[in-house]
N, C-alpha and C positions, 0 to 999 in steps of 0.2 A: 242277855242277847237282847234287851229291850234298848239298851245302851248301842250298842250296835246300830240298829235300826235308827235311833238317833242321830248317831255320828256320820251315818252312810251318807244321808242328803246333806249334811252340813259340808263333808270331805267333797260330794260332787258338785258343791255350789262353789267350793275354794277351786277346785280343778277347772272348773267352766270360767268362773272371773279371771284365774290365773292365765287360761290360755286365750281369753278375750284381752287381757290386758298386756302379754306376750305380743300377741300380733298386731293391737293397735300400738305398741310402744316400738315394735319394729317396722312397722310402717311410718312410724314418723322420724326414727331413726333412718331408714332406707331413704328417706325424700330427702333428708336433710344432706345425707352423704352424697346422693345424687346432685344436689346444686355444688354442694364442695368437690365433688369430680368435674362438674362444668366449668366451673370458674378457675380450675387448675389444667384445663387442657390447653395445648399448646398448638396452634395454628401453623400448619405446613402448606405452603404452596407447591403443587406438584408440577414438575416441568415435564411435560408430556415428550416422550421419543421424539427424535425429529423424523421426517417423513422418510430418510433414507432407512428407518429402521422398519418400514412397514414390511409386509409380506409381498415378494413378488408376485405379480399377478400375470405374467405374460404366457399367454397359452393354457391358464387354468380358468375353471369355471368359476364365477363372482361367487356364487353361493358357497361354494368349499371355501372362498378364502374369508368370508365373514364368518364362516364359524371357525375359522384356526385363529382368526384375529381375536374372536370374543374369548375363546376358549382361554385365552391366555389369563384372563381373569379370575378364572376358578383358581389358576397357582394363590395368587391372593388370598381368595377366602379361605382356600383350604390350608395356608398358613396362619391366617389369623384364627382358625377355630382352635388351633393348636393353645391359644393365651388363655382358654378357658381355667379357671383355678376351681379348686375342690376345698372343702373344710367348714369349719362353722363359719367362720368370716364371710364367706363368698357366699353361703347358704343365708347369712342372716343381713348382708347388704346388697347381694345381688352382684352379678357380673360387672366389670369395668365396659364401658360403652366406646365406640369409635364412630366419626362424624365423616362422611365425604359428602361434598359440596360440589354442585356447578353453580358458578356466581358470575352473572352478567352485570358489570357495573362500569360506569362511563365508555361504553361502546366496546369493552374488551370482554370475553367470556374465558375463565380460569376453573382449574379445578384444585381444590383445595381438602386437606383432610385435616381433622382436629383430633388428638391423641392423649393420653395421660402422659404426664411427663415420664412414668417409669417405664412407659411401651414405644417410646419415640423409634427408639434402634430398631425394637421387633417389627413395627411397623414398615421401617425405612427397608430393612430387610425382605418383607414379605413384598412391597412393592415392586423391588429391583429385581426379585426373584422371578416374577411375571413379567416384568418389563427392564431388561438390564439397562438400557438407555436412559430410563427417566430417573430423575434425582428431585428430592424434597428440600425445601430451603425453609427455613422459620421465618416467618414474617409478621407483620402487625395484624391485630384484626383487620378484616376487610369492613366495609360499613356502605351496603347498596341502597339504602334509605333515601329517600329524596328529601332534601332541605327544604324545599317549596312546599311539597304535599304533606310531609310530616306524616302523622299518624293518618290523616284523614284522606291522604292520598296512597294509604299502604292498605292491602288486602291480601289475606292468605287462609290456608286451611289446612288439612292433613289428607294424604291418601291413604285409605284404608282397603283392605279386602272386601270383596263383594260377600265370600262366602268362609264357610270355615278354612281355617289354614292348611287342613289335610288335603284341599284339593289346588294343584299347583295352576300356577298361572302359565301363559303362553310363553314359551322360551324359544332362544336363537335355534336351539336343535331341531325343533320343528319347523320354523319358519324360514331358516336359512338365510334370513335377512338382518341386517343391524336396525334396530330399533333408536340407537343412540342418535341416528341422522335426523329422525323426526324430532325430540328433542332439541337437540342443538339448532334445528331450523325455525323452533318456536322462539328462540332466544336471537335470531339472526337479524331483527328488524329494530331491535332495542336502540333507542339513541344514547347520546351522553347524559340526557336529562333522566333516563328510565333506569330502572335498577330491577334485577330479580334474580330467584336463587331457588335452585332445589337441594333440600337437605336429606341427607339418608343417615340414620343414626343405627347401628347393629349393634349387638351383643351375642356373645353365644347362648343358644336356647338351651334349657334343660334336657336333659337324655331322656326324660317323659315323654318327649312331644313323637319321637319317633313311635312310642308303645301306643299313643294315641290315634296316630297315624295308619297302624297297621291293624289297630282294633276298629278303625272306621272301615277300612277295608273289608275287613270281616265282616263287619255289620251288614255292609252291602250283599255279601254272598250270602249272608244268612235270611235277610229281608229281601230276598229277590220276590219281583212280583208285588211286594207289599208297598202301598202308599209311603210307609214309614222308612221304606227303603232309601234309594238315592237321593229322592226329592227331599226329606226330612231331615237329611244330614246336616247339623248345625254343632257348635260348639256343646249344647245340651247333649246331643246323641253322641257326641264323642266322648264326654264324661261320663256319661252313663255305660257307654262300650267299656270302660276301665274296671266298674266297680260292682256292676249287675249281671249276675249270672245269664248267661246265654240259654236262651229258651230252648226246650228239646222238642222240636217237633217233625213230624213224618215228611220227609221230602218226595214229593212226587217225581216219577221218571220225567215228566215233562218239564221240570223244574230245576233238572240237575245240571243244565248247560245256561250259561249267562248269554245274556245278547251281546252283541258287538259294541254298545254302546256302553254298556254296564261293564263290560272286560276291559273296555280301553280306561274307564275311571277306577277300576282297581287297580291296572298296571300303571298307572299316572301316580297313583295313591304312594304304590310299592318302591314306584321309582324314585321318587322324593326323598324317600327315606334312606335311599343309598347315601348321600352328601350330606355333609355338616349342615344343620340349620343354625339359624339366626333370628332372635327377636328384632323385629324390624320399626322403625317409626319413619314416616316420610313425609316430609314439611314442604310445602310451595308457598312462596310469598313473590308479591310484586308490589311495587314501588314508583310512583310517577308524581309529577306537578298536579295530576287531578286522578281522581277517583274510575271515573270513565276510563281512561286510560290504563291504568293499573288493573281495570276490570278484564280490558282487551288484552294485555298482556297474559294475566292469569288464564283466561279461557283457552289462550293456546297453548299452553304449557298442559293445562290439565287433559287437553283433546290430545295431546301425544302419548297420555298414558294409555290411550284405546288399545294400542297396538298389543298389549300386555294380556288383551281380555282372549281367553279361550273358551269360545263354546262349549257350553254345558261343563265347563268346569270353574273356573274363577278368573277375577279380574280386579281392578281398582276402580274404587269410587272415591268423589270428592268429597270432604266432609267441613265445611267454610269454619272459620275460628268464631266463637259467641263473643269473646271479649278480645279486641285488636290487638291492645297493649298489653294483655296476659301472654297471648301468641308470639308477639314481637320479642317479649322477653325471654322467652321458651328458646326462639329460635336464635336469638344472640347467645346466649348462654347455653344451648346444646341441651337443654335438660331433656331427661330420656326417664319419666316415671315407671317406677319399677313395676307397676299393676299392669300397664300395658304389654300383653303377652299374646295376643289375639293375632297378631301379623307375624306369622313364621314364614320366612322364605330361606331356602337352601342355597347353597354357592353357586349352583345353576341359574338360577330365577335371580340372584344378585348380580350375576355377572352379565344376564341380559339387560337388565336396569342401570349398572354402572360400570363402564369399561372404559378403556383410552381406544378412541376411535382412531383410524388409519384417515388418510390422506384422501381416500377416495368417498369415503363416509363422513367427510367434513363439509357441510354445505354452506359455512360461512368463513371468511377470513378474520374474523373478528375472534376466533379461538386461538389462543397463544401457544405454540410449541415449539419446541429447542429449534433454532436454526440448525444445529449440527449437533453431533454425539459427545458426550464426555467420555475420556477414556482414561483409565488408570495410565499413569507414569513408570517409570522403571523403579524397581525398589532400592538399588542401590546407585544414590546421588551424591556426589563430590560435597563433602561439608564446605570446603573452600572453593572460589572461585568466582566467576563473573555470574552475577545472580539474572537470569533472563526471564524469568516468569514464575508463574504459580500452577502447579497441576492440582485441578479441583475434581476431585471424584466422591461421590457418595457421600458429601459432607466433610469430607478430609482434604486438608490444603495442606500441600508440602511445596516447598522452594524446589526450584530447578535450577542448578549452576552448571558452568562450564568451566573446566579446569583449564590450565594453562596449557597443557599439551594438547586437548581438545579443540580449544581455540588456534592454534597452529595450522590445524588443518581446516582452516578458513570455515566460513557461516555465509549463507545465502538465504534473503529474506523476500520473499515475493508476496504481493498483494495489490489490490485495486486501489485506486486515489481515495484518500479517507478513511483507511481502515487500520491507522495507527503506526506506519513504519517508522516516520519522522520520531514520534514519540518513543518508540521502541530504542532506536539509536539513539537517541539523547539520553536514556536511562543508562545504557551500556557506557556510552561513552563519559557520563558523569561519575560513574564508579571508577572508571580508569582516573579521571581527574583527581578524585579524592584520595583514591587508592596511592597515587605517586607514581603511575604509570605514564610511558610516553605513548602518544597517540595522534594520529592526525583524522581531522574531519572534514571532508569535501563535501558541500552543502551545495546544490543548485537552487537553491531556494534563500538561503541569506538567514532564515529564521532560527534553525537551530543554533548555529555557531554565536549569534549574538545572543542568544540564550543561555548558552554555556559560559558565554563572556561574563554574564551578570551574575553567575553562581562559582567562580573562581575561588578556590582556598586562597587566603592572603599569602601563606607559605608558597603557592605555585604563580604569582602573579607574575614573577620575573622569568617562569618557564613558556610565559605566551607569546606566541608569533599569530599575529591576526592578519591575514591577507586578503583584502578586500578591494579588488580594482576600482570598485565605485567609490573609493575615498581617494580622491586625485591630488591633495594638495601635498602630500607625502608618497608618491608611488613606491612601492616594494620592489626592485629588479627580480626578474626571473629570467636568465639567459638561457635559453632551448640550448645555445651550442656551448655553454661551460662545462669543461671537463677537467680532471685530476691528471691522468694518462692519457698521452696519446693515443694509447690502444682502444680509448673509449671512444673515439672519433667515430667509425665506423659504426658504432651502435648508435649514437646520438642522431649521426645522419640518417639510417636505417628506419628509426624510430620516427624520425622528422616525416620521412616519405610515408609512413604508414598513418600518420596524422593527416595528412594531406589527402591522401586515400578516404579515411573517415570522414573529412569534412567533404570532398567535393565528387568523390567518387566511389561510396560505399558499395554498390553493386560491381566495383569492377568493369566498367561499360568501357573503357578506353579515354575517359575525360582525363585521366592523369596519363599512365601507361608508360611504356619502357623509355621513349624519349624525354618525358619529363624528370624522371628518375634519374637521366645522364645528366641532364643541365643542371639539375637542382644539386646532386652530387658531387659535380665539379667546382660549381659555385659555393657550396658549403665549405669543401676543403680549400677554396681559396681565401675565403673570409677568417676561418680558423687559423689560417698558418700564421698570422701576424703575433708579436708577441703581446699587445694588448686583447689579442681575441676576437671574435667577430661575433654577430647576432643575426638573429632570423631577419630582421629589417634590412641589413647591408648587402642580402642578397641581389635584390632589384637594380641596384645601382652599378653592378657589375656589369649589367646588358644596356646600360645608357651612359656611362661614363668610361670611356677608355683610359683616361690619365687614372683614375681610380683602380682599375682593373693592374695597370703597370705599376702603382703603388704598391698595392698587394703582392704581386708576383715577384717581390723582392725576395719575399720571405718564403715561396713555396719551393720545396724540395720534392716535391712527387713529380716525376717525368710526365705521367699521362696526364695530370693537370695541367703541367705546362703545354704538353703537345694540343692539351684542346683548346686553350687560348689563343696559342701562337699559330697553331695549324690548322686545326677544326673549324675555329670561327671563324676567321677570314674566309674560309671557303664558303661556308654555311651563308654569309651575309651576301654574295654573289647572288644567292639563289631569290626569284622573285619572291617566296613566300616566307623569307626570313623575317619581315616586318609583321605579318600575323602569327608566326610562331613565338617571336619576342612578346605581342602583346598577350596571347595563349599565356605564355610562360608567366609574366608580370601581374597579369591581373589575378593571380590566386592570391597575393600578397596584398593588393590594394585594401580589402576590408580591414586589415591590420595596421599598414601604413600610413592611412588616412585617418585613423582614428586615434586621436590624442593619447587617450587613454592607453589603449593597446602598445603604442609606440614608446612611451614611457616606461612601461614595464618591461617588453622583452626586448628592448632597445637598448637597454643598460649590460655592459659587457660583463659586468660582475653582479650576481645575485646578490640580495640583501641578506641571505643567509644560508648556511650549507646543510641539505638536507641528510648527509652522513653525519654531521654531527646533531641535527635534531634527532637522529634516530639512537645514537650512540649515548648523548647525554640525556633520553627521556624526556625531551621537550614536549611540548603542545602547541600541535601547527592547526589553526581553523581557518580554513578556506572559505570564504563568502561569494560564492559565484552567481550571486543572483542575476538572474536573466533580464530584469527590469533594468538592472543598474550596470551590467555589464554587456550585455548583448548574446542571443544563443550562440552565434559562432564563435564570439571571443571565449566563452566560457568553454565550449567543447574545447578548444585549443587549451587553454589555461588549463582544465582538468587535465587532459591528457599529457601536458607536460610534468605536470604533478606525478602522475601515475608511471609516468618513464623515469623519472628519478628518484623515486623511491625504489624502483627494481633495479636501478643502476646503483643505488648505494647500497642496495641489500645483497647482490653481487659482489660488491666491492669489499664486504666481510668477511671474504675467502681468505683474508690475510690475517686473520685473529682466530683464535681458539673458538670452537662452538660454545663451551661454557662459558665464555666471554662475551657471549652476543647480546645484548640486552633486546628482551620481547618489545616489539612495536607494532601496534596495531592502525590499520587504516580504514577508517569508516567512509564509506561513499555510497552517499544517495542518489537514486536515480543514475546507476552506474553505467548505463547502456550510453548515456551521452558520452563518456569518457572510455568505453571500451576499445582497444584496438588488440593486436597479437600479445601485447605486453602481461595483458590479463591472464591469458593461457598460459606464460610461463611463470608468472608470479605462484601462480594456483598449483602448477606443478612443479616448481623449485624452490620458493622464496622460503618454505617452510624449515629447511636445514639453516637458514639463516637468521631465523627467528622473526620473520616479518610475516604479520597476519591480514588477512582480508576479511573485513563483515561489509558485504554490500547487499543492496535493495534495490529493486525495481518494482514495475507495476506488472508486467507482462511478459510470457516469453517470447512473444513475437519480436519484440524489442532488441534481442540479441539474434547476431549472425550465426550460423549453423556451427562456426567453429568455438564461439565463445561459449555458446550454449552447451556444446558437448564438454568443454572445458568446464566449466562449472559443474556439471552433473557427474562429469567424471570422476573430479578429485575433491569436490566440497563434501566436509564431513559431517555437516550440519545442515540441514535444508527446512526452512520454518515457511507455513505456507499460510496467509489468511486468506479472506473472500477472493477470487479468480473468476474470470468469465470460464465460458464452457469450453472453448477450445484448450485453455492450459489447464483446467480441470482433467480433460482428457489425457492430457500429456503430464501431469504430475500423477495423476491416480497409480501408475505402477511404483509410485516410489513409497506412497502411504497406503496401498490395499496391503491385505484386504480391511484394515481396520477403519479406512475411511473411503467412500466411494465419493464419485464426480459429484453427487448432489450435495454432500457434507462440505466440500471445497468450494462450490459456488453460493453457499447460504452460511457460510460462516460468517457470523457477527463480527461488529467490529471490537477491534483489541482481544480478539481471540484466534488462536492460532493451532494447526496440527503440525506437530513437530515429530522430524526423524533425525535423528542426533547420535554423535558419538559418546559414549560415557566409559572414560578411562580407554579410549580407542577401539573400544567394541559397540558396533551398531545396536541400538534398541529398536524394539517394536514402537511403531508409530503410536504417539499420544496426544493428547489435547492439552492446551496451555493459556492461560491467561496473562496479559501484559502487566507488568507491575503498574501500579498509578504513577503519574508522573512525578518524578522526584525535583526535589528544590523548588525554589522561588525567584525568578530573577531579580536583581537589585538593578535598576538602569542607570543610576548613578555610578555604581561599579562598573558596569559594562562599557560606559563612556572613559571613565578613567582609566581601564585596561587599553582601550583601543589607544589613546594617545600615549600612552607608555611604549606600547609595540610600535606606532609610527616612528615614536623618536628614535628606536633602538635600531629599528630594520629598514626605514624608510628613508629617503632623500626628498628636501624639498623641490618641487617641481619646477623650479626656475633652473636649478642646478642640474639638474637630470635633460633639459631640454637643451640647455647651454652645452654639457658635454657630448650629446647626440649630433648636433648640429657643428660642431667642431669636429668629430670624428668623421662625418659625411661629407665635410666640403671637400672641394678640391683646389689641391695648392697649384696655383696657376704656374706652369714653368715661363721663363723669359721667353719672349716673344722675338720673331725674327725681325732685322730691320728692315722698312719698307725699300730703302735703297737697294736692297738685294733682290726685290721684286718676289713674285708669287711663284714657286715651281709650276710647270705645266700639270694638267689633269693627268693623275696615276703616278706622278713621280713623288718620292720620299721627299718629306720636309726634312730641313735641317735639324740636327739634334736639339731637342728641347721643343721644338713646334709642335710637336704630338706627345709631349710629355715625355720623352725617353729618358728612363732611369738615369739620375746621376750617383755616381758609386755603387749602382747596383752590380749583381754577379756577371762574371764574363761570362760571354758567350748567349747569355739570354736577352734576345731582342725584345724591345717594347711592343706590347700589341698595338696593330696597325689597323686601320680602316683599310677595307679593302676599295682598290681605286674604282671610281664610278666611271670613267673612260678609258679607251685604251690607250696603250702607251704610245705617244707620239703624236698623237690628236690635241688640237688646241681646246682648252677647256670653256666652258661657257664664260666664265668671270674672265679669261683672258680677252675675250672678243667684248665682254661689256667693257673693260677696261678702256680699250683701242677705243670704242665708241664713244666712250666718256669724255676722251682727250681730243677727240675730234669735234665733239660738241662743244666744248669749251671755246675751242677755235673758231668755229664758223657761227656758234649762236644762232642757231634756226630758229623759225616761229615753231613753237612748241604746240603740237596736235595733240588729241587723244588717240592713243591706240587702240580704243576699245572697238568693239563691232556697233554699227551704229543702233543695234537694237536694245543695248545697253547704256547708250549716253545721256538716254533721257533718266534713266532710272537714279534714284538720289542712293547716295551710299550712305551708308552706318558704319561706326567705328569699327573695327574688326575685332572680336571678343579675344580676352588674353588665351594663352595658350594654354590647353589642361597640362597639369604635373601628373607624369607617371610614376616619379619615383620622389625623394625628398628635395626640397629644392636647392639650388647649389646659391652659394652668396655671390654678389656683384663684385667681381674684381676691379681694382683701380685702372683707369683707360693709361695706357702706355703714352709716353711723349711722342709724337710724329715728327721724325726729323724732316727737315726742309729738302725737297729735291725727291720726294718721294714719287715713285710711279703713280701713285693715285693722288688726285686733288688733295690740296691741304683741307677742302672743305669736307672731307670724308675722313671720319675717326671710327678706328677700330675699339670696339667697347665689348665688355662681356654682356650677358643678356640678361636685361633688367626686367625682362618680362610685360613691357609695355605695350599695348595696342598701336598699331598705325592707325592715324585719323584719315578722313576722307580727305584727297586732297582737292586743292584750292581750284579755283576758277583758273584756267587757261593753264593748267598744269598737265604734266604727262605723266599716267599712270602706267607702270609697268611691273611686271611679273617676272620674280628673277629666281631661277632655281640655282640653288647652290648647294650641294651634296645631299640632294635628295630633299631639300626643306624648300618651302614655298612663303613668301612674303610680300605683300604689296606696299609700294611706297614711293614717295616723290623723289625723283633723281635729277630734277631740272634744276634746283634752285635751294638755297639753305643747309643746312650741315645737317648730315644724315649718319647712321653708326651701323656698324656691321660686326654682330657678335660670333665669336669662335666656332658658331654650328653655321654660320651663314645667314642669320636672320639681319634684316635691315631694318631700323628703328629709327624715329625723330628724336633730337636731345628733349624735347618737351616730355615725351614718353618716358625717357629716363629718368629724369627728375621725379617724373610723379611716381615712378615705381621705386627708385630709392626713397623716395618720402615715405 
């Protein structure tokens, strides 16, 4: 028995010592484990949902909107409560903690979370459960601390509960307001030199917290009327309530009912226990260049926490850090000491403190939110095909590809300038280039085509055709009127008319009209009839050179065209307005005829390459239509010619089986510049001929109604980046309900809303990011490929110009002998005098100019010749016939006559026979273009009207020249012009 009394104290000492050792050892290990967990936490940037995800507030009370917005965060904390673990390990080391942070740094406010590695997916799921359009991104650790102020400019501390945790703080359910607005407002005035942070560490609380809270509520009821009741409730009282037996007292009748205040406290405590509880540690820190500035920032932040104070219940108070370097270390590494368990908040209180605000309650533009939402892409995506981008959703990145069949249904890309359309198209074209596919790229800027040249694989260098009008040394021909079969003539002419409408009369206001079409159609059929063919630049010459008309009529077989020139035109010329009509018609060609660059391109009868061969052989056609080098009007015409030729070539594939038609894609940037009715036809018909269109432009308003309807009615894939409000209203019908107008107007650069076909089946709209720019252009390779293409498909400039000049010059027919005299006005000249066809078809009379005077009357030229003969015989004194008012005015040389069409070569002067009716001093010559100088003193000035042409010249002495149009010139002028 004595041994027992001896061993019992010893055993008790061992038990006490063991218990003390265990608790001490556990505390040390817990603290070490806590540091380890802090070091291994993964920082995640929270991309807040876009404004389009906010709850619609139209017609609703703002308080209800606030409550519904904050209630979303409760879902987050309810899910996180399930992460609590049980067992010896969790009891020994404690629960793992999670950090939520609001960080203001460099003028930007962001939301972060930091979680253990094993809990990343759980937290992501919890966040997206509450906010489906939020997503988390792993980032590097932020650093809000000032490099200037360092620790001296840093101040911080903790926000702790004023009273026992059983008493709740003020929540959104009571106030119906969003306290986050006040917190964000305290960070709104921070500059780039300031930094501030609010760190909230949470971990699931032990289950006993609810027992303590209920015991405290019971104590309030039992201690009703005593000083030690409500007023003295603290942690000590809570602890006593768990183990001390309740005192049995007789309850007086008047004490059976609690006061309203006491009942409210009991109800609040009991209400708090209905939601999951968390141990919470709130740190706030401010850092700036000076301690005073940091103190001001910190004061604003701590003041914003006063909104959580609940009168008579609980709230927060600020406890400054005693040792700032220890505090900063704990903040950076997110240490959560295990002994801190006095701050317990439930999910409602946490949701009130930390949640994602809506746009209405965001007082600062510094808060970073997603511009548009991320939407999951289709599950079944082709493994092969054109890579157009990546769908990123909740951290999962998957490629989006377009199959061959889906590509044949065409694609339309829309987005404001600078959103990444050109880079998007370049990446697509580069993939085709590397994979051996044939394609064409029509670039109105020129940058993309040049970059593609610098990335050409060695094995595809021979496939490159580089068309750049600005490269003028070796112009590449592009004949608008070139055709393979006669049946294509009408198509080419009609497309040419559509181009003229696009250039000069896009609104169809009558600037072109049926009359213009009639003139153009007959003129085009005329120049296309010859064996060598004709070009766009040949047409104006038909209306200024009748010999040229007769030369072309030899090959015309269409009777309506012959009737136009031989019957309709002579009658039209009698009209007083014919001159205006001719100028109106020819003026539409001046921009191209007077431009040497364009004349050398569209004036070649044979194109430098065949579009059909380009498609069938899988070549690469790069069209650089840079407006700075080509000109806007010229670029539009050339682009429309290419589109028309591709459509004609595709239709020509009808003579080969469909399975032998090689796929070919045409990429067109800013395609509204080249859009005619041909685009509508390509979109609706070209699929079966394996011609695909991928086009892009900036806004829908650039398209005509017909083209717009064709695009959205036939295109299988629509890809939209950021657009204007009007376009968003139009496009939202194709992307709703997934995207709304706010999503489309706030889409970031290189991000897209996509509605596409997958294996011929439309998918739900989804979000997509562009692929990064592929390849790196080699400028030496670029120049080498340019030279190679020019050598293969271009012609030297001098040769091209000579060929055009030779083709358009008029071959002068033999002139009549002057001894025969000139016919009277209105009579037909002898054969050859008007360029009558020698060896032409029987029954086709040459095109003649309509008479200027009535038959039988004397022409002005006859009268002038008679007077000239009389003058030479009598030699009267020469006097000026000018009015007196004009005699004193000095004369200046007459300027050269403007050329309406390609200048004609000067023909060699014929030999004037002796005995001619005209004086030997008068020589008939071609028009050299020289101007008539001012008359010398004592010389007569005359004005001679021959065939409606007016020219002034001295006819009293010296040799003069009359051209075949009736203009009179001095020999000196002729020599200068010829020189």
